N, C-alpha and C positions, 0 to 999 in steps of 0.2 A: 643785598641792596634794598633800601627802605625808601621807596618812591614817595610814600605819604609823608614821611619825616623830612626827606629832602625838599619836597615841595613847600612844606611849612617853613623850613629854614630859609628858602629863597624868598618867600613872601615876607618873612621878618626882615631880611636884608633890604628888600624893596621899600618896606615901610620906614626903616631907619634912614635910608638914602633920601626918601621923599621928605621926611621931617627935616633933615639937614638943609634941603633945598627949598623948604617952605612950600612944598607941593602936596597935593592929595594923592594917596595911593590909587584912588579911582582914576587918576589921569594917566596911569601907566598900564598898558596891556602886556601881560606876560605871555610870550609865545614860546611854548615848549618845543624845542627842536628835536624831532623824533626820527631823524635820519639814522638808520641802522638799529632802531628800537623796535621790538616786537609789538604786534597789535595788542597783545594781552597787557603788556606794560603800559602802552598808551591808554588803554581802557581803564587800567588801574588809576593812572594819573587823572583821567577825566572824572572818574568816580570820586576822586578826592577834591574835585572842584576846578581842575584845569580846563579852561574853555577854548583855548586857542593852541593849535599845533602847527609847526612849521616843517615843511619837507623841502629837500634840495633837488630831488629828481622826480620827474613825472612818472616814470615807470614804477619805481618803488612806491610812490604815493598812491597810484591807482589801486594796487593790490591792498595796500594798508588801509586806505579809506574804506574800501569795501569790507575788509575784515573787522575794522573797528565799528562800522555800522551794524554788522551782524551781531557784534557783542553788545549792542544796545546803546552806544554812545554816538552823539552827533555834534562834535566840536566844530568850530570854524577852522578851515584849513588855509594856511598861508604858504605860498610858494616863495621860498627865500633864496633859492639857488639860481644859477644862470639857466636861461631858457633858450633853446634853439627855436628858430622860427617854424621849423617843420613840426614842432610839437605844440604850437600855439592853440590849435583847435582843442586838443585834449586838455590843455591847461585851463582853458576857459570853462570847460565842463567840470573839472575837478575842484578848483580852488575858489575860495570866497574873496581873496585879495592876493595880488602879486606884488612882492616887494622889489623885484629885480628887473624892471624894465630899463634896459641899458642902451637902447638904440631906437631911432625913429623907425627903422625897418621892422623891428620886433613890435613896436607899438602899433604900426599899421596892420601887421598880420593879426594881432590880437583883436583889434577893432573890427576887422573884416569877419572874424570868426565868432565873435561874441554875440549872443542872442539878446543881451541886455547890457546896460551900462556896468562895466566891470571896474571895481576899485583897484587902483594901481599906485605904486610908488616909483619914483625915478631913482635909479641907483646912481650915486655920485662917487667917483673915484677921487675922494678928497686928497688922499696921499699921493695921487698920480703915480701909482705903482703899475708898471707895465705888465705885471703878471695878473692884474685884476681887471674886471670888467667895470663899466660905468662911464657916465659922462664926466668930462673934465669940469671943474667948477665953473669955468668961464663959458661953457657950452650950455649950461642948464637953462638959462633964461630963454634962449631961442628954441631949445628943445621943448621946453614946457609950452611955449606958444603954439608950436606945431602939434604937439600931442594933445593938448587941451582942446584943440579944434576937431579932433577925431570924434565921430558920433557915438562910439560905444565904450569909451574909456572915461573914467572919473579919476583924475589925478588928485590924490589925497595928500601927498607929501613926498619926502625924500628918504633914501636909505643909504647907509654907507657901512663899510667894513674897515675898521681901523687896523693898522699893521699889527701883526702878532707880536706880543711882548710879555715879559714877566712882570712889568711894572704898569699897572692900570693908569697911572698918572700920565704916561706918555701918550695915551689915547685922547686925553682931554683936548688938546688943540684941534684935533680932527673933528671931534664931536662939536666943539664950539663953532668951528667954521661951518659945519653943516647947519647948525641952528641959525647962525647969522644969515646964511643963504636962504633957509626956509622962511625966516622972518621977512626978508626982502621980497620974497615972492608971494607972501600972503597965504601960504599953505598951512595945513593943520598938523600933519603927522610927521614924526621923526622916528624912523626905525634904525636904532643904533645901540650897540652894546651887546656883549655876549657873556658867557660864564666868567671870564677873567676880568671884565671891565664894566659890567652893567651898572654898577653903583655910580661910577663916574659919569656914565652916559645919562643916568637919571638926573644927576646934579646939573648936567648941561642941557637938559630939556627933552630927553627921549620920551616919546609917548608909546613906543613899542620896544621891548627888549627881547632878544632871541637867545634863550638859555637851554642848553642841552645837557652837558655833563653834570651840572650842579643838581639837576632833577633826576636824570636817568642813569648817571654813572658812566663809566667808560662804554664806548659804543659796542653794541651787541650785534650778533648776527641776526638778521631779520627773520622772524618765524611768525607763523599765524597765531 
């Protein structure tokens, strides 16, 4: 596995997608999804210039963040997976931004436990998939009003997960719907797009893309 080469390839793909969309590559944050990836591999990616890492689970992230710090790297850490309310306190300590605030109850728990304003994104279930978390699109306006009023949360934007597919073009309508909703609400960020469809997400306005396999290869067993 060549993490440095993979990272360079992903960046080139981002650049090409940005050029097609008439956007600057500086407008897109690459979040390397490090679930199941060893701390040493994460540190290698950081040394090659990756500045943002995304983790799905609090418990795995806690050990990995400590190990990566010991190895001398200090990236920004994003929580991109579902968060249970009983882990809200730990999450506010570990992460720089949370992508997956999917209920008012969770937002209230985070606000109570945060020591300072915490950047968050609201997860939107654009596809209205019963197996996924997130607000329905028609719920977002009222949810945003309630969550934005909480004292310790800073709502930066929206996040979605498109249905899994072999054809990235099938993700486009979901990404476009999220962008339209974001624009209506006057928010800044859109977290959307993964290894299989991040170029389409960029074309539709993503400001954060979550890429794992294209950087780190197939998921590994986590080791120190």
